All heavy atoms as an XYZ file, in Angstrom:
701
protein
N       8.743     17.821     19.961
C       9.549     16.622     19.910
C      10.509     16.649     21.070
O      11.144     17.637     21.364
C      10.287     16.593     18.533
C      11.019     15.347     18.259
S      11.897     15.258     16.689
C      10.750     16.018     15.546
N      10.644     15.474     21.680
C      11.559     15.424     22.855
C      13.022     15.492     22.364
O      13.349     15.118     21.249
C      11.283     14.202     23.754
C      11.745     12.936     23.160
O      12.900     12.760     22.797
N      10.818     11.961     23.072
N      13.871     15.962     23.271
C      15.309     16.161     22.896
C      16.029     14.889     22.436
O      16.894     14.943     21.541
C      15.936     16.712     24.176
C      14.855     17.264     24.974
C      13.634     16.468     24.598
N      15.683     13.775     23.011
C      16.362     12.553     22.634
C      16.003     12.122     21.221
O      16.856     11.838     20.386
C      15.994     11.379     23.621
C      16.627     11.666     24.994
C      16.479     10.031     23.091
C      16.165     10.732     26.101
N      14.690     12.217     20.841
C      14.232     11.909     19.503
C      14.833     12.942     18.529
O      15.236     12.575     17.417
C      12.720     11.917     19.482
C      12.071     11.482     18.126
C      12.517     10.055     17.758
C      10.536     11.542     18.270
N      14.869     14.182     18.901
C      15.477     15.203     18.027
C      16.917     14.883     17.739
O      17.377     15.016     16.600
C      15.336     16.601     18.660
C      15.896     17.721     17.818
C      15.145     17.912     16.558
O      13.942     18.115     16.584
N      15.848     17.900     15.420
N      17.659     14.444     18.739
C      19.076     14.110     18.546
C      19.227     12.933     17.601
O      20.134     12.891     16.791
C      19.775     13.847     19.891
C      21.265     13.568     19.728
C      22.016     14.711     19.119
O      21.841     15.851     19.499
N      22.767     14.406     18.088
N      18.335     11.955     17.735
C      18.387     10.788     16.839
C      18.200     11.255     15.373
O      18.944     10.782     14.524
C      17.328      9.756     17.228
C      17.617      9.048     18.535
C      16.530      8.126     18.967
O      15.498      7.947     18.279
O      16.675      7.465     20.041
N      17.205     12.107     15.183
C      16.995     12.588     13.801
C      18.228     13.421     13.366
O      18.641     13.294     12.202
C      15.731     13.404     13.677
C      14.529     12.510     13.547
C      13.648     12.256     14.633
C      14.214     11.962     12.312
C      12.573     11.454     14.429
C      13.134     11.156     12.153
C      12.305     10.892     13.218
O      11.172     10.066     13.037
N      18.738     14.237     14.233
C      19.954     15.030     13.869
C      21.129     14.074     13.439
O      21.843     14.398     12.481
C      20.388     15.896     14.980
C      19.432     17.070     15.226
O      18.590     17.381     14.383
N      19.532     17.692     16.385
N      21.251     12.985     14.177
C      22.299     12.039     13.823
C      22.074     11.443     12.436
O      23.018     11.287     11.659
C      22.320     10.870     14.836
C      22.866     11.338     16.182
O      23.502     12.383     16.315
N      22.551     10.577     17.243
N      20.853     11.067     12.126
C      20.522     10.566     10.807
C      20.821     11.641      9.740
O      21.450     11.322      8.745
C      19.045     10.188     10.684
C      18.687      8.869     11.263
C      17.591      8.706     12.119
C      19.414      7.708     10.911
C      17.264      7.463     12.625
C      19.051      6.462     11.438
C      17.958      6.333     12.263
O      17.645      5.133     12.804
N      20.323     12.841      9.941
C      20.585     13.876      8.938
C      22.056     14.155      8.731
O      22.496     14.408      7.609
C      19.827     15.181      9.314
C      18.362     14.971      9.343
C      17.585     15.636     10.339
C      17.650     14.169      8.457
C      16.200     15.432     10.377
C      16.332     14.023      8.491
C      15.574     14.621      9.487
N      22.835     14.128      9.807
C      24.271     14.267      9.689
C      24.873     13.165      8.846
O      25.721     13.368      7.981
C      24.949     14.332     11.074
C      26.387     14.586     11.066
C      26.940     14.634     12.497
O      26.230     15.093     13.402
O      28.100     14.228     12.674
N      24.431     11.903      9.074
C      24.935     10.775      8.323
C      24.553     10.915      6.860
O      25.395     10.608      5.982
C      24.344      9.461      8.908
C      24.758      8.238      8.157
S      24.017      6.718      8.788
C      22.305      6.913      8.347
N      23.327     11.351      6.552
C      22.881     11.442      5.194
C      23.751     12.441      4.379
O      23.808     12.341      3.160
C      21.432     11.869      5.123
C      20.441     10.839      5.680
C      19.269     11.247      6.242
C      20.730      9.485      5.692
C      18.339     10.344      6.728
C      19.841      8.552      6.211
C      18.648      9.006      6.758
N      24.354     13.402      5.032
C      25.169     14.419      4.337
C      26.579     13.917      4.024
O      27.289     14.597      3.305
C      25.209     15.691      5.192
C      23.931     16.472      5.195
C      24.095     17.844      5.856
N      24.477     17.735      7.224
C      23.614     17.748      8.256
N      22.327     17.828      8.025
N      24.034     17.682      9.506
N      26.959     12.772      4.522
C      28.334     12.302      4.353
C      28.531     11.673      2.959
O      27.614     11.117      2.348
C      28.782     11.270      5.398
O      27.975     10.066      5.211
C      28.551     11.840      6.816
N      29.805     11.725      2.525
C      30.119     11.109      1.193
C      30.031      9.591      1.366
O      29.674      8.883      0.375
C      31.503     11.523      0.731
O      32.473     11.177      1.728
N      30.275      9.076      2.541
C      30.140      7.626      2.769
C      28.734      7.148      2.558
O      28.520      6.047      1.951
N      27.752      7.874      3.063
C      26.322      7.513      2.880
C      25.974      7.547      1.394
O      25.362      6.618      0.848
C      25.432      8.419      3.664
C      23.962      8.161      3.421
C      23.099      8.814      2.625
C      23.213      7.002      3.911
N      21.858      8.268      2.639
C      21.942      7.109      3.420
C      23.516      5.940      4.738
C      20.911      6.172      3.686
C      22.531      5.008      5.071
C      21.265      5.152      4.523
N      26.385      8.612      0.734
C      26.100      8.725     -0.709
C      26.722      7.560     -1.495
O      26.064      6.976     -2.396
C      26.577     10.083     -1.244
C      25.783     11.245     -0.708
C      26.385     12.600     -1.146
C      25.638     13.749     -0.609
N      25.616     13.941      0.821
N      27.940      7.227     -1.152
C      28.605      6.074     -1.823
C      27.810      4.783     -1.506
O      27.638      3.961     -2.409
C      30.046      5.960     -1.331
C      30.790      4.783     -1.944
C      32.240      4.736     -1.467
O      32.790      5.699     -0.989
N      32.802      3.548     -1.530
N      27.441      4.571     -0.282
C      26.667      3.369      0.093
C      25.411      3.260     -0.710
O      25.072      2.199     -1.290
C      26.405      3.410      1.593
C      25.491      2.316      2.085
C      25.963      1.023      2.134
C      24.215      2.599      2.505
C      25.120     -0.007      2.597
C      23.356      1.572      2.927
C      23.840      0.266      2.994
N      24.669      4.354     -0.838
C      23.419      4.362     -1.556
C      23.657      4.079     -3.061
O      22.932      3.327     -3.704
C      22.647      5.671     -1.362
C      22.142      5.770      0.075
C      21.529      5.856     -2.342
C      21.199      4.656      0.500
N      24.694      4.646     -3.603
C      25.046      4.401     -5.007
C      25.352      2.887     -5.189
O      24.935      2.301     -6.179
C      26.227      5.236     -5.465
C      25.902      6.704     -5.615
C      27.174      7.571     -5.863
O      28.278      6.988     -6.003
O      27.044      8.794     -5.904
N      26.078      2.328     -4.259
C      26.470      0.879     -4.345
C      25.201      0.037     -4.253
O      25.078     -0.962     -4.986
C      27.429      0.490     -3.248
C      28.807      1.083     -3.441
O      29.112      1.577     -4.573
O      29.633      1.043     -2.512
N      24.277      0.402     -3.365
C      23.026     -0.363     -3.215
C      22.167     -0.238     -4.453
O      21.553     -1.227     -4.889
C      22.262      0.099     -2.000
C      22.927     -0.152     -0.654
S      23.301     -1.892     -0.354
C      25.039     -1.984     -0.767
N      22.171      0.920     -5.089
C      21.374      1.127     -6.318
C      21.995      0.299     -7.434
O      21.265     -0.327     -8.210
C      21.338      2.582     -6.728
C      20.422      2.897     -7.908
C      19.007      2.580     -7.622
O      18.380      3.114     -6.674
N      18.389      1.719     -8.429
N      23.308      0.240     -7.529
C      23.970     -0.559     -8.531
C      23.661     -2.021     -8.319
O      23.407     -2.783     -9.281
C      25.490     -0.317     -8.496
C      25.928      0.929     -9.117
C      27.442      1.165     -9.070
O      28.183      0.121     -8.944
O      27.872      2.304     -9.061
N      23.665     -2.460     -7.057
C      23.289     -3.858     -6.793
C      21.877     -4.174     -7.238
O      21.608     -5.199     -7.843
C      23.469     -4.168     -5.291
N      20.952     -3.283     -6.934
C      19.561     -3.462     -7.301
C      19.422     -3.488     -8.818
O      18.749     -4.350     -9.397
C      18.654     -2.356     -6.738
C      17.150     -2.408     -7.078
C      16.572     -3.669     -6.479
C      16.457     -1.192     -6.531
N      20.104     -2.590     -9.509
C      20.026     -2.471    -10.961
C      20.694     -3.692    -11.652
O      20.442     -3.950    -12.807
C      20.718     -1.175    -11.450
C      19.950      0.082    -11.019
O      18.746     -0.059    -10.624
O      20.543      1.124    -11.058
N      21.550     -4.372    -10.909
C      22.314     -5.480    -11.476
C      21.509     -6.787    -11.671
O      22.004     -7.688    -12.317
N      20.327     -6.819    -11.119
C      19.520     -8.028    -11.277
C      18.956     -8.091    -12.681
O      18.421     -7.075    -13.165
C      18.411     -8.077    -10.232
C      18.873     -8.415     -8.856
C      19.060     -7.402     -7.901
C      19.121     -9.713     -8.480
C      19.507     -7.700     -6.645
C      19.569    -10.023     -7.202
C      19.790     -8.985     -6.292
O      20.211     -9.297     -5.020
N      19.003     -9.243    -13.302
C      18.424     -9.450    -14.601
C      17.555    -10.655    -14.586
O      17.958    -11.700    -14.039
C      19.553     -9.628    -15.650
N      16.336    -10.516    -15.063
C      15.411    -11.596    -15.020
C      15.862    -12.873    -15.696
O      15.600    -13.982    -15.293
C      14.018    -11.110    -15.577
C      12.935    -12.055    -15.127
C      14.054    -10.966    -17.104
C      11.535    -11.477    -15.309
N      16.677    -12.669    -16.735
C      17.153    -13.872    -17.453
C      18.202    -14.662    -16.677
O      18.501    -15.783    -17.056
C      17.704    -13.460    -18.848
C      18.787    -12.400    -18.852
C      18.205    -11.000    -18.877
O      17.014    -10.799    -18.988
O      19.039    -10.077    -18.819
N      18.694    -14.082    -15.587
C      19.683    -14.800    -14.753
C      19.023    -15.678    -13.720
O      19.676    -16.446    -13.055
C      20.571    -13.787    -14.040
C      21.498    -12.991    -15.028
O      21.717    -13.486    -16.153
O      21.928    -11.907    -14.613
N      17.682    -15.580    -13.558
C      16.976    -16.367    -12.558
C      16.884    -17.793    -13.028
O      16.388    -18.073    -14.148
C      15.623    -15.748    -12.248
C      15.830    -14.333    -11.636
C      14.804    -16.666    -11.309
C      14.623    -13.579    -11.380
N      17.349    -18.726    -12.188
C      17.459    -20.114    -12.614
C      16.182    -20.915    -12.352
O      15.839    -21.786    -13.148
C      18.607    -20.777    -11.853
C      19.975    -20.074    -12.135
C      21.062    -20.663    -11.223
C      22.375    -20.013    -11.462
N      22.562    -18.796    -10.740
N      15.557    -20.687    -11.189
C      14.383    -21.500    -10.843
C      13.547    -20.766     -9.810
O      13.852    -19.612     -9.453
C      14.815    -22.877    -10.314
C      15.801    -22.798     -9.141
O      15.783    -21.752     -8.414
O      16.608    -23.755     -9.027
N      12.497    -21.394     -9.287
C      11.638    -20.752     -8.315
C      12.324    -20.388     -7.024
O      12.040    -19.341     -6.439
N      13.252    -21.263     -6.601
C      13.958    -20.968     -5.358
C      14.844    -19.730     -5.545
O      14.950    -18.880     -4.659
C      14.808    -22.203     -4.980
C      15.470    -22.050     -3.602
C      16.210    -23.360     -3.211
O      15.673    -24.445     -3.457
O      17.324    -23.219     -2.697
N      15.542    -19.666     -6.714
C      16.383    -18.532     -6.964
C      15.533    -17.262     -7.079
O      15.945    -16.193     -6.570
C      17.199    -18.759     -8.200
C      18.245    -17.731     -8.453
N      18.503    -17.280     -9.754
C      19.071    -17.043     -7.647
C      19.460    -16.349     -9.645
N      19.822    -16.205     -8.389
N      14.339    -17.403     -7.665
C      13.448    -16.263     -7.794
C      13.044    -15.733     -6.402
O      13.046    -14.533     -6.173
C      12.183    -16.636     -8.562
C      11.126    -15.551     -8.641
C      11.594    -14.318     -9.355
C       9.832    -16.143     -9.349
N      12.733    -16.623     -5.492
C      12.353    -16.203     -4.143
C      13.561    -15.496     -3.463
O      13.323    -14.457     -2.789
C      11.930    -17.394     -3.309
N      14.735    -15.986     -3.657
C      15.926    -15.346     -3.091
C      16.116    -13.968     -3.677
O      16.334    -12.983     -2.919
C      17.182    -16.199     -3.389
C      18.509    -15.626     -2.885
C      18.542    -15.598     -1.373
C      19.613    -16.413     -3.470
N      15.994    -13.823     -4.993
C      16.179    -12.533     -5.660
C      15.131    -11.564     -5.188
O      15.373    -10.392     -4.920
C      16.135    -12.685     -7.167
C      16.020    -11.370     -7.893
C      17.418    -13.448     -7.635
N      13.877    -12.014     -5.083
C      12.786    -11.127     -4.585
C      13.085    -10.597     -3.173
O      12.886     -9.424     -2.916
C      11.462    -11.862     -4.558
C      10.841    -12.061     -5.966
C       9.594    -12.921     -5.959
C       8.511    -12.312     -5.110
N       7.250    -13.073     -5.198
N      13.604    -11.467     -2.312
C      13.938    -11.044     -0.931
C      15.125    -10.031     -0.948
O      15.064     -9.042     -0.224
N      16.097    -10.311     -1.763
C      17.219     -9.411     -1.878
C      16.833     -8.053     -2.379
O      17.231     -6.998     -1.849
C      18.345    -10.016     -2.730
C      19.050    -11.175     -2.101
C      19.992    -11.880     -3.017
O      20.092    -11.559     -4.219
O      20.685    -12.868     -2.566
N      15.989     -8.042     -3.431
C      15.534     -6.802     -4.032
C      14.676     -6.007     -3.019
O      14.737     -4.821     -2.938
C      14.766     -7.058     -5.318
C      15.650     -7.422     -6.481
C      14.898     -7.713     -7.751
N      13.898     -6.695     -8.053
C      14.117     -5.579     -8.736
N      15.373     -5.346     -9.177
N      13.149     -4.714     -8.985
N      13.848     -6.691     -2.263
C      13.011     -6.053     -1.256
C      13.888     -5.351     -0.232
O      13.620     -4.191      0.129
C      12.064     -7.059     -0.577
C      11.069     -6.417      0.331
C      10.095     -7.431      0.948
N       9.501     -8.291     -0.065
C       9.590     -9.609     -0.077
N      10.340    -10.250      0.838
N       8.955    -10.319     -1.000
N      14.939     -6.007      0.214
C      15.802     -5.412      1.224
C      16.563     -4.231      0.636
O      16.723     -3.242      1.296
C      16.792     -6.482      1.781
C      16.145     -7.533      2.593
S      15.156     -6.916      3.986
C      16.416     -6.154      4.927
N      17.073     -4.367     -0.574
C      17.766     -3.259     -1.191
C      16.851     -2.039     -1.362
O      17.260     -0.886     -1.119
C      18.330     -3.667     -2.546
C      19.531     -4.608     -2.525
C      19.771     -5.170     -3.906
C      20.770     -3.846     -2.012
N      15.582     -2.274     -1.738
C      14.674     -1.187     -1.885
C      14.363     -0.498     -0.492
O      14.262      0.735     -0.460
C      13.331     -1.656     -2.504
C      13.477     -1.934     -3.976
C      12.170     -2.439     -4.588
C      12.285     -2.730     -6.018
N      11.049     -3.190     -6.607
N      14.310     -1.307      0.530
C      14.117     -0.707      1.880
C      15.322      0.173      2.213
O      15.116      1.298      2.780
C      13.925     -1.767      2.938
C      12.582     -2.458      2.869
C      12.420     -3.511      3.869
O      13.364     -4.270      4.209
N      11.225     -3.621      4.432
N      16.495     -0.263      1.960
C      17.688      0.532      2.237
C      17.645      1.823      1.429
O      17.902      2.909      1.977
C      18.965     -0.259      1.960
C      20.203      0.628      1.954
C      19.146     -1.403      2.961
N      17.325      1.701      0.156
C      17.303      2.867     -0.714
C      16.227      3.893     -0.356
O      16.375      5.053     -0.627
C      17.140      2.439     -2.173
C      18.367      1.709     -2.756
C      18.010      1.040     -4.076
C      19.523      2.629     -2.929
N      15.178      3.452      0.319
C      14.079      4.327      0.710
C      14.213      4.854      2.138
O      13.460      5.626      2.632
C      12.727      3.635      0.573
C      12.399      3.328     -0.901
C      11.167      2.481     -1.062
O      10.654      1.907     -0.080
N      10.740      2.318     -2.259
N      15.260      4.383      2.835
C      15.452      4.683      4.266
C      15.503      6.205      4.517
O      14.802      6.738      5.378
C      16.699      3.976      4.820
C      16.935      4.244      6.252
C      16.133      3.673      7.216
C      17.967      5.073      6.683
C      16.341      3.916      8.580
C      18.205      5.294      8.008
C      17.369      4.711      8.969
N      16.390      6.852      3.754
C      16.513      8.314      3.970
C      15.211      9.034      3.732
O      14.863      9.926      4.492
C      17.625      8.881      3.065
C      17.825     10.371      3.234
C      18.998     10.913      2.395
O      19.768     10.157      1.851
N      19.104     12.209      2.373
N      14.511      8.726      2.662
C      13.223      9.333      2.362
C      12.254      9.073      3.529
O      11.581     10.038      3.950
C      12.668      8.788      1.051
C      11.312      9.250      0.734
C      10.982     10.400      0.116
C      10.088      8.682      1.106
N       9.613     10.588      0.040
C       9.037      9.488      0.599
C       9.744      7.448      1.752
C       7.686      9.130      0.780
C       8.401      7.125      1.913
C       7.366      7.985      1.440
N      12.200      7.865      4.007
C      11.300      7.528      5.119
C      11.588      8.319      6.379
O      10.681      8.844      7.041
C      11.329      6.018      5.397
N      12.883      8.455      6.726
C      13.263      9.256      7.882
C      12.863     10.702      7.716
O      12.320     11.292      8.606
C      14.785      9.109      8.100
C      15.159      7.680      8.532
C      15.285     10.143      9.130
C      14.614      7.272      9.895
N      13.131     11.218      6.551
C      12.795     12.661      6.279
C      11.319     12.910      6.344
O      10.837     13.897      6.910
C      13.377     13.064      4.940
C      14.925     13.218      4.945
C      15.528     13.360      3.585
O      14.820     13.228      2.571
O      16.789     13.618      3.551
N      10.530     12.017      5.783
C       9.066     12.180      5.796
C       8.498     12.021      7.229
O       7.607     12.811      7.615
C       8.416     11.139      4.892
C       8.652     11.304      3.401
S       8.081     12.948      2.802
C       9.653     13.800      2.580
N       9.054     11.087      7.939
C       8.610     10.874      9.339
C       8.965     12.084     10.166
O       8.163     12.561     11.020
C       9.181      9.626      9.913
C       8.495      9.172     11.153
O       7.268      9.264     11.234
N       9.236      8.682     12.122
N      10.140     12.666      9.954
C      10.547     13.875     10.706
C       9.620     15.041     10.409
O       9.184     15.729     11.314
C      12.008     14.221     10.346
C      12.506     15.432     11.093
C      12.943     15.321     12.410
C      12.542     16.696     10.450
C      13.407     16.430     13.074
C      13.003     17.808     11.166
C      13.412     17.648     12.452
O      13.848     18.775     13.146
N       9.294     15.221      9.125
C       8.384     16.303      8.742
C       7.006     16.119      9.388
O       6.412     17.084      9.867
C       8.222     16.380      7.234
C       9.399     16.944      6.518
C       9.236     16.983      5.005
O       8.082     16.970      4.553
O      10.279     17.062      4.293
N       6.528     14.879      9.443
C       5.256     14.582     10.112
C       5.284     14.946     11.578
O       4.398     15.564     12.113
C       4.867     13.126      9.884
C       3.560     12.660     10.501
C       2.387     13.383      9.854
C       3.425     11.146     10.285
N       6.365     14.510     12.194
C       6.543     14.844     13.654
C       6.623     16.322     13.895
O       6.063     16.865     14.874
C       7.765     14.141     14.232
C       7.658     12.615     14.379
C       8.998     12.011     14.758
C       6.589     12.272     15.414
N       7.294     17.052     12.985
C       7.417     18.473     13.118
C       6.004     19.129     12.977
O       5.708     20.032     13.718
C       8.380     19.058     12.037
C       9.822     18.803     12.407
C      10.320     19.722     13.472
O      10.449     20.929     13.244
O      10.570     19.202     14.542
N       5.232     18.689     12.005
C       3.913     19.238     11.819
C       3.061     18.959     13.035
O       2.317     19.850     13.472
C       3.271     18.602     10.582
C       3.857     19.096      9.262
C       3.276     18.409      8.091
O       2.217     17.758      8.181
O       3.891     18.515      6.982
N       3.128     17.760     13.561
C       2.370     17.395     14.775
C       2.755     18.288     15.962
O       1.919     18.708     16.731
C       2.514     15.937     15.109
C       1.833     15.024     14.147
C       2.126     13.545     14.453
O       2.905     13.250     15.400
O       1.609     12.710     13.692
N       4.052     18.526     16.086
C       4.545     19.359     17.134
C       4.032     20.806     17.047
O       3.637     21.405     18.009
C       6.106     19.349     17.138
O       6.592     20.203     18.122
N       4.024     21.350     15.803
C       3.556     22.670     15.568
C       2.044     22.704     15.881
O       1.558     23.655     16.523
C       3.789     23.163     14.106
C       3.029     24.408     13.762
C       5.312     23.340     13.915
N       1.304     21.710     15.435
C      -0.143     21.662     15.671
C      -0.442     21.533     17.194
O      -1.380     22.158     17.680
C      -0.774     20.507     14.949
C      -0.827     20.725     13.442
O      -0.719     21.854     12.932
N      -0.928     19.622     12.702
N       0.341     20.776     17.895
C       0.142     20.635     19.341
C       0.412     21.998     20.047
O      -0.251     22.322     21.063
C       1.062     19.563     19.939
C       0.678     18.159     19.514
O      -0.446     17.972     19.064
O       1.501     17.226     19.746
N       1.366     22.758     19.558
C       1.683     24.058     20.169
C       0.598     25.108     19.901
O       0.435     26.020     20.705
C       3.041     24.590     19.685
C       4.167     23.727     20.165
C       5.526     24.171     19.596
O       5.574     25.120     18.838
N       6.581     23.442     19.906
N      -0.104     24.936     18.826
C      -1.121     25.933     18.481
C      -2.469     25.624     19.156
O      -3.381     26.480     19.093
C      -1.381     26.014     16.961
O      -1.754     24.764     16.471
C      -0.097     26.499     16.214
N      -2.608     24.465     19.768
C      -3.842     24.142     20.455
C      -3.980     24.756     21.795
O      -3.425     25.156     22.559
C      -4.020     22.606     20.613
C      -4.137     21.875     19.305
C      -4.190     20.374     19.576
C      -5.368     22.259     18.565
């Protein structure tokens, strides 16, 4: 892995360890959990809620996605070195 990409991942991992990140994720989870189907007024509101929930789920999965991608890159790097 090149040094610039490694630094980008290091920056993410450092951010994930902060209390601010943990608080942000907790707030996003609370927002996602706060949706109730009985509060949906009509089809337009449903579309809006679906979009909001999709974005919240992407945010909540961001750390996992970064970690999985990093592991994949690490495995590829190790495999390239053994060839």
